[in-house]
C-alpha positions as CSV (number, residue, x, y, z in Angstrom):
1,M,0.0,0.0,0.0
2,S,1.4,3.4,-0.9
3,A,1.7,6.0,1.8
4,H,0.4,9.5,1.5
5,M,3.2,11.9,0.5
6,R,3.3,15.6,1.3
7,K,3.2,17.8,-1.8
8,R,5.2,20.9,-2.1
9,H,3.4,24.2,-2.5
10,I,3.3,25.6,-6.0
11,K,4.9,29.0,-6.1
12,Q,2.6,31.7,-7.6
13,N,4.2,33.7,-10.3
14,E,4.2,37.2,-9.0
15,N,5.0,38.8,-12.3
16,V,1.7,37.8,-13.9
17,I,-1.7,39.4,-13.7
18,R,-4.7,37.1,-13.9
19,I,-8.0,38.4,-15.3
20,T,-11.2,36.5,-15.4
21,H,-13.8,37.4,-18.1
22,A,-16.8,35.4,-19.2
23,G,-15.5,32.3,-17.3
24,V,-12.1,32.4,-19.0
25,I,-8.9,33.1,-17.1
26,Y,-6.3,35.3,-18.9
27,Q,-2.7,35.7,-17.7
28,F,-0.7,38.7,-18.7
29,P,2.9,39.7,-17.7
30,K,2.9,42.8,-15.6
31,K,5.3,44.5,-18.0
32,V,2.8,44.0,-20.9
33,A,-0.2,45.0,-18.8
34,A,1.5,48.3,-17.8
35,K,1.5,49.4,-21.4
36,Y,-2.4,49.3,-21.4
37,R,-3.0,51.1,-18.1
38,V,-5.8,53.7,-18.4
39,T,-4.5,57.0,-17.2
40,E,-7.3,59.4,-18.3
41,Q,-10.7,59.3,-16.7
42,S,-12.8,59.8,-19.8
43,V,-12.7,61.2,-23.3
44,S,-15.6,62.9,-24.9
45,T,-17.0,61.5,-28.2
46,Q,-16.8,65.0,-29.7
47,K,-13.0,65.0,-29.2
48,I,-12.6,61.6,-30.8
49,F,-14.9,62.0,-33.7
50,S,-14.3,65.7,-34.5
51,S,-12.0,64.9,-37.5
52,I,-14.6,62.4,-38.9
53,N,-17.4,64.9,-38.6
54,R,-15.3,67.5,-40.4
55,K,-14.5,65.1,-43.3
56,Y,-18.0,63.6,-43.6
57,T,-21.5,64.7,-42.6
58,K,-22.9,62.8,-39.6
59,P,-25.3,60.7,-41.8
60,G,-22.4,60.0,-44.2
61,A,-20.2,58.9,-41.3
62,L,-23.0,56.7,-40.0
63,L,-23.5,55.0,-43.4
64,R,-19.8,54.5,-43.9
65,G,-19.4,53.0,-40.4
66,I,-22.3,50.6,-40.9
67,R,-20.9,49.6,-44.3
68,I,-17.5,48.9,-42.9
69,R,-18.9,47.0,-39.9
70,E,-21.0,44.8,-42.2
71,N,-17.9,44.4,-44.5
72,L,-19.9,45.6,-47.6
73,T,-18.8,47.5,-50.7
74,Q,-20.7,50.6,-51.7
75,I,-22.5,48.6,-54.5
76,E,-23.4,45.8,-52.1
77,M,-24.7,48.4,-49.6
78,A,-26.8,50.1,-52.3
79,K,-28.3,46.7,-53.3
80,K,-29.2,45.8,-49.7
81,S,-30.8,49.2,-49.2
82,R,-32.6,48.8,-52.5
83,L,-31.1,51.9,-54.0
84,L,-29.9,50.0,-57.1
């Protein structure tokens, strides 16, 4: 009969950050995670999208964004919206 043996404790890696999201555990090195640290509290949408609104009208930017999100060409978008 085999006797119970004592197991050594596993050392936790202190240079790793563990993040759980949707039941999945992600591990990142602290040096990598430091690059993605959020330093600003918030940014207004006007500041981010001001260059887009200067280049395109708001409806034009909306249509372009939807077209890119759906991965459609201009012709495919026109056919889906029954303009052609």
